[in-house]
C-alpha positions as CSV (number, residue, x, y, z in Angstrom):
1,M,17.5,37.9,-66.8
2,K,21.2,38.2,-66.3
3,Q,22.4,36.6,-63.1
4,N,25.7,35.9,-61.4
5,E,25.9,32.1,-61.1
6,S,27.6,31.8,-57.8
7,N,25.4,34.4,-56.2
8,S,22.3,32.6,-57.5
9,M,23.5,29.3,-56.1
10,Q,24.2,30.9,-52.7
11,R,20.7,32.5,-52.7
12,G,19.1,29.2,-53.6
13,R,20.7,27.2,-50.8
14,W,19.5,29.7,-48.2
15,I,16.1,30.4,-49.7
16,N,15.2,26.7,-49.6
17,F,15.1,27.1,-45.9
18,M,13.6,30.5,-45.8
19,I,10.6,29.7,-47.9
20,C,9.7,26.7,-45.7
21,I,9.4,28.9,-42.6
22,I,8.8,32.5,-43.8
23,L,5.0,32.6,-43.4
24,T,5.1,31.8,-39.7
25,L,8.1,34.1,-39.2
26,T,7.0,37.1,-41.2
27,L,3.3,37.1,-40.4
28,G,3.1,34.9,-37.3
29,L,0.4,32.8,-38.9
30,V,-0.6,29.2,-38.8
31,F,-0.6,27.1,-41.9
32,F,-3.8,26.4,-43.6
33,S,-4.4,22.7,-44.3
34,S,-5.4,23.1,-47.9
35,C,-6.1,25.7,-50.6
36,N,-8.2,25.1,-53.7
37,I,-6.7,26.6,-56.8
38,N,-9.3,27.2,-59.5
39,D,-8.8,27.0,-63.2
40,D,-8.4,30.8,-63.4
41,N,-5.3,30.6,-61.4
42,D,-3.7,27.9,-63.6
43,S,0.1,28.3,-64.0
44,S,-0.3,28.2,-67.8
45,S,-2.5,31.3,-67.8
46,E,-1.4,35.0,-67.6
47,I,-2.8,37.4,-65.0
48,E,-4.8,40.2,-66.6
49,Y,-3.6,43.3,-64.8
50,D,-6.1,45.4,-66.6
51,D,-8.6,43.7,-64.2
52,T,-8.7,45.8,-61.0
53,D,-9.4,42.7,-58.9
54,N,-5.8,41.6,-59.6
55,W,-4.4,44.5,-57.6
56,V,-4.0,44.7,-53.8
57,S,-3.8,48.5,-54.1
58,L,-4.7,50.8,-57.0
59,S,-4.2,54.3,-55.5
60,I,-6.2,57.4,-56.3
61,V,-3.5,59.5,-58.0
62,D,-3.2,62.7,-55.9
63,K,0.6,62.8,-55.4
64,E,3.5,63.5,-57.8
65,V,5.3,60.1,-57.1
66,D,4.1,56.5,-57.1
67,V,5.3,53.4,-55.3
68,F,5.2,49.9,-56.8
69,Y,5.1,47.6,-53.8
70,V,5.5,43.8,-53.8
71,Y,4.5,41.9,-50.7
72,P,6.5,39.1,-48.9
73,T,5.5,35.5,-48.7
74,V,1.9,35.1,-47.4
75,S,0.8,31.9,-49.1
76,S,0.8,28.4,-47.5
77,S,-0.9,26.8,-50.5
78,A,0.0,23.1,-50.8
79,K,0.0,23.6,-54.6
80,G,3.2,25.5,-54.3
81,S,1.9,28.9,-55.6
82,M,-0.4,31.5,-54.1
83,D,-4.0,31.3,-55.3
84,I,-4.8,34.9,-55.9
85,D,-8.5,34.2,-56.2
86,D,-8.7,32.6,-52.7
87,A,-10.2,35.1,-50.3
88,S,-8.1,34.1,-47.3
89,E,-4.8,34.4,-49.1
90,R,-5.9,37.7,-50.7
91,A,-6.7,39.0,-47.2
92,L,-3.2,38.1,-46.0
93,A,-1.6,40.1,-48.9
94,E,-3.9,43.0,-48.1
95,G,-3.0,42.9,-44.4
96,I,0.8,43.0,-45.0
97,C,0.4,45.7,-47.6
98,K,-1.3,47.9,-45.0
99,A,1.4,47.2,-42.4
100,Q,4.4,47.8,-44.7
101,A,3.3,50.0,-47.6
102,G,1.8,52.5,-45.2
103,V,5.4,53.8,-44.9
104,F,4.9,55.3,-48.3
105,E,1.2,56.5,-48.0
106,L,1.9,60.1,-47.0
107,H,4.1,60.7,-50.0
108,A,3.2,58.4,-52.8
109,N,0.4,56.8,-54.7
110,I,0.5,53.0,-53.9
111,F,0.2,50.4,-56.6
112,A,0.6,46.8,-55.5
113,P,-0.3,43.7,-57.6
114,F,-1.4,40.3,-56.5
115,Y,1.0,37.7,-57.8
116,R,1.3,33.9,-57.8
117,Q,4.2,33.9,-55.5
118,M,6.0,30.7,-54.4
119,S,4.2,29.4,-51.3
120,T,5.6,27.6,-48.3
121,G,4.1,24.5,-49.8
122,V,6.4,24.4,-52.8
123,D,7.8,21.0,-53.6
124,M,11.5,21.0,-53.3
125,T,11.9,17.3,-54.3
126,G,15.3,16.8,-55.9
127,H,16.9,19.6,-54.0
128,R,16.2,22.1,-56.7
129,L,17.2,25.7,-56.0
130,A,14.0,27.6,-55.0
131,T,14.9,30.4,-57.4
132,D,14.9,27.9,-60.2
133,T,11.5,26.4,-59.4
134,E,8.6,27.0,-61.7
135,E,6.7,28.5,-58.8
136,F,9.2,31.2,-58.0
137,I,9.8,32.0,-61.7
138,Q,6.0,32.2,-62.3
139,G,5.7,34.7,-59.4
140,A,8.6,36.8,-60.6
141,R,7.1,36.9,-64.1
142,D,3.8,38.0,-62.7
143,V,5.6,40.9,-60.9
144,E,7.2,41.8,-64.2
145,A,3.9,41.7,-66.0
146,A,2.3,43.8,-63.4
147,F,5.2,46.3,-63.6
148,E,4.9,46.5,-67.4
149,Y,1.2,47.2,-67.1
150,Y,1.7,49.7,-64.4
151,I,4.4,51.6,-66.4
152,H,2.4,51.6,-69.6
153,H,-1.1,52.2,-68.3
154,L,-1.1,53.6,-64.8
155,N,2.1,55.5,-64.2
156,A,1.7,58.3,-66.7
157,D,5.5,59.1,-66.7
158,R,5.5,60.0,-63.0
159,P,8.6,59.3,-60.9
160,F,8.2,56.1,-58.9
161,I,9.6,54.1,-56.0
162,L,10.1,50.3,-55.9
163,A,9.5,48.6,-52.6
164,G,9.3,45.1,-51.3
165,H,10.2,42.7,-48.5
166,S,11.6,39.2,-48.4
167,Q,10.2,37.3,-51.4
168,G,8.8,40.6,-52.7
169,T,12.4,41.9,-52.7
170,M,13.6,38.8,-54.4
171,A,11.2,39.3,-57.2
172,L,12.2,43.0,-57.5
173,I,15.9,42.1,-57.7
174,E,15.1,40.0,-60.8
175,L,13.0,42.9,-62.1
176,I,15.6,45.6,-61.8
177,K,18.2,43.3,-63.5
178,A,15.8,42.6,-66.4
179,Y,14.4,46.1,-66.9
180,F,16.8,48.8,-65.7
181,A,20.2,48.0,-67.0
182,D,19.5,49.0,-70.6
183,D,16.8,51.6,-69.9
184,A,18.3,55.0,-68.9
185,A,14.9,56.7,-69.0
186,L,13.4,54.2,-66.6
187,R,16.4,54.5,-64.2
188,H,16.0,58.3,-64.4
189,R,12.4,58.1,-63.1
190,L,13.4,55.9,-60.2
191,V,13.4,57.9,-57.0
192,A,14.7,54.9,-55.0
193,A,14.2,51.2,-54.6
194,Y,13.6,50.0,-51.0
195,L,14.6,46.4,-51.4
196,I,14.4,45.3,-47.7
197,G,14.7,42.0,-46.0
198,Y,17.0,40.2,-48.4
199,T,20.6,40.4,-49.6
200,V,21.3,42.8,-52.4
201,T,24.9,42.3,-53.7
202,N,27.1,44.5,-55.8
203,D,26.6,41.9,-58.6
204,D,22.9,42.6,-58.4
205,L,23.5,46.3,-58.7
206,T,25.9,46.0,-61.5
207,A,23.5,43.9,-63.5
208,S,20.7,46.5,-63.0
209,G,22.7,49.6,-63.6
210,L,21.8,50.9,-60.1
211,T,23.9,51.8,-57.1
212,A,23.5,51.4,-53.3
213,A,22.2,54.3,-51.3
214,Q,25.0,56.2,-49.5
215,N,23.0,58.8,-47.6
216,A,19.5,60.1,-46.8
217,T,18.8,62.0,-50.0
218,D,20.6,60.4,-53.0
219,V,18.2,59.2,-55.6
220,G,18.0,56.4,-58.2
221,V,19.5,54.2,-55.5
222,V,18.8,50.9,-53.7
223,V,18.1,51.0,-50.0
224,S,18.7,47.6,-48.4
225,Y,19.2,46.1,-44.9
226,N,18.5,43.0,-42.7
227,S,17.7,43.6,-39.0
228,Q,19.2,41.5,-36.2
229,T,20.7,41.7,-32.7
230,P,24.5,42.3,-32.2
231,T,24.9,38.7,-31.0
232,S,23.0,37.1,-33.9
233,N,24.8,35.2,-36.6
234,G,22.0,36.2,-39.0
235,G,19.3,34.4,-40.9
236,P,18.8,32.9,-44.3
237,M,18.2,36.4,-45.9
238,L,21.6,37.7,-44.9
239,M,24.4,36.4,-47.2
240,P,28.0,37.4,-47.9
241,G,28.2,40.6,-49.9
242,A,25.0,42.2,-48.6
243,N,24.7,46.0,-49.0
244,C,23.4,47.7,-45.9
245,I,22.4,51.3,-44.9
246,N,21.4,52.4,-41.5
247,P,17.8,53.7,-41.5
248,L,18.4,55.9,-38.5
249,N,21.4,57.9,-39.6
250,W,21.5,56.9,-43.3
251,R,25.2,56.0,-43.1
252,T,26.9,52.9,-44.5
253,D,29.7,52.8,-42.0
254,G,29.7,51.4,-38.4
255,V,28.8,54.6,-36.6
256,V,26.1,54.0,-34.0
257,A,22.7,55.7,-34.2
258,D,21.3,55.6,-30.7
259,S,17.6,55.2,-29.9
260,T,17.0,58.9,-29.6
261,Q,17.3,59.0,-33.4
262,N,14.5,56.5,-33.8
263,L,11.5,58.5,-34.7
264,G,9.1,55.7,-33.9
265,A,8.7,52.0,-34.3
266,V,5.2,51.0,-35.4
267,F,3.9,47.5,-34.9
268,F,1.0,46.0,-36.7
269,N,-0.9,42.7,-36.9
270,D,0.7,41.8,-40.3
271,A,-2.1,39.4,-41.1
272,T,-4.8,42.0,-40.9
273,G,-2.9,45.3,-41.1
274,E,-4.4,46.3,-37.7
275,F,-2.3,48.9,-35.8
276,I,-1.1,47.6,-32.5
277,R,1.2,50.3,-31.0
278,E,3.8,52.9,-31.7
279,V,6.9,53.5,-29.6
280,N,9.2,56.6,-30.0
281,H,12.9,56.1,-29.6
282,Y,12.4,52.3,-29.5
283,C,15.8,51.0,-30.5
284,S,19.3,51.9,-31.8
285,A,21.0,50.8,-35.0
286,Q,24.5,50.1,-36.1
287,I,25.9,48.3,-39.2
288,N,28.1,45.3,-38.8
289,T,30.3,46.2,-41.7
290,A,31.9,42.8,-41.9
291,K,28.6,41.0,-42.3
292,G,26.5,43.7,-43.9
293,A,23.9,43.3,-41.1
294,L,21.9,46.0,-39.4
295,M,22.3,45.5,-35.7
296,T,19.9,46.8,-33.0
297,T,19.3,46.6,-29.3
298,I,15.7,46.7,-28.3
299,P,14.5,48.0,-24.9
300,V,15.3,45.9,-21.8
301,G,12.4,43.6,-21.0
302,E,11.0,43.8,-24.4
303,I,10.5,40.5,-26.2
304,L,9.8,40.3,-30.0
305,D,8.4,37.1,-31.4
306,I,10.9,36.0,-34.1
307,G,9.3,32.6,-34.7
308,A,11.8,29.9,-35.6
309,F,14.5,32.1,-37.0
310,P,18.0,31.9,-35.5
311,E,18.6,34.0,-32.4
312,G,18.1,37.7,-32.8
313,V,16.9,37.7,-36.4
314,Y,14.3,40.5,-36.6
315,H,13.2,39.8,-40.2
316,R,9.6,40.2,-39.3
317,Y,10.2,43.7,-38.1
318,D,12.4,45.1,-40.9
319,Y,9.7,47.8,-41.6
320,A,8.2,48.1,-38.1
321,L,11.4,48.9,-36.1
322,W,12.3,51.8,-38.4
323,Y,8.8,52.8,-39.6
324,R,8.8,56.6,-38.9
325,N,12.4,57.0,-40.1
326,L,11.5,55.2,-43.3
327,E,8.4,57.3,-43.7
328,K,10.4,60.5,-43.3
329,N,13.1,59.3,-45.7
330,V,10.6,58.6,-48.4
331,G,9.6,62.2,-48.2
332,D,13.2,63.4,-48.1
333,R,14.2,61.4,-51.2
334,I,11.1,62.5,-53.1
335,D,11.9,66.2,-52.2
336,A,15.5,65.7,-53.4
337,Y,14.3,64.1,-56.6
338,L,11.7,66.8,-57.4
339,H,13.8,69.8,-56.4
């Protein structure tokens, strides 16, 4: 995989912190004291993606477009990697898939693999960069293997969307750099890549042959943002050079989209995928063009649990706050692609 060295170093410094806390922040879960990894999940083995048990979602194909979705960090395994055969960890992946990938359900067939992601229990002894650890590399390779199987055996040449969040987006950044730069046919079939909850830089885009989204209906583009309050200094996912688009008005400048443009925030229990509530016109959105951050002001009196993140970092809610607008945009981009 091609990778800008300075950008990688910067990611690694921040991600060391992020991975240590992301489970409690993204899912609001407690850490499990131990996880037993069986021989079938050994790091030396390959995951057989022709086995349906190795997929979180294998959609019935009844739509013209697919989505290939990669979930964020859910694993707290002390072994450093997710045990995809452990029932409790599988359930967490299934829960967050329901909560986030539901954005695509009306318009696309959902394909989502289990992968041996780097867990919050990864050993960072020696101050290695997290992106250089065997655990992250293994997880990213699993995602690539799943994508290859999906393209060759499940996709049937349909247009597709890529989608992820947090560590899922990290893995997809590596995937687009490895697979898309030299494959014009693959790029042509990409409706859009929703790479949310992590920094996507111009270097990443150049290395992949893709461009950042500029409006609501351009196709073959990357949609990316990180949500926070106007007073927040940002969290470990937001780094210099971040591309950002406003999911309420689909602009990349600093024009404010007020809360009346918010079609509905939808909140879930991310651990189970259980629906909690939906609120129309929940919050506004504006891009901080200097930082590449998506700023929002939530209703007075409303308190969102952000865990141990710095003040005002709404990483946990990158899908929830803009849920109905994302859902509509998926349909709009598919229509633009097909017609």
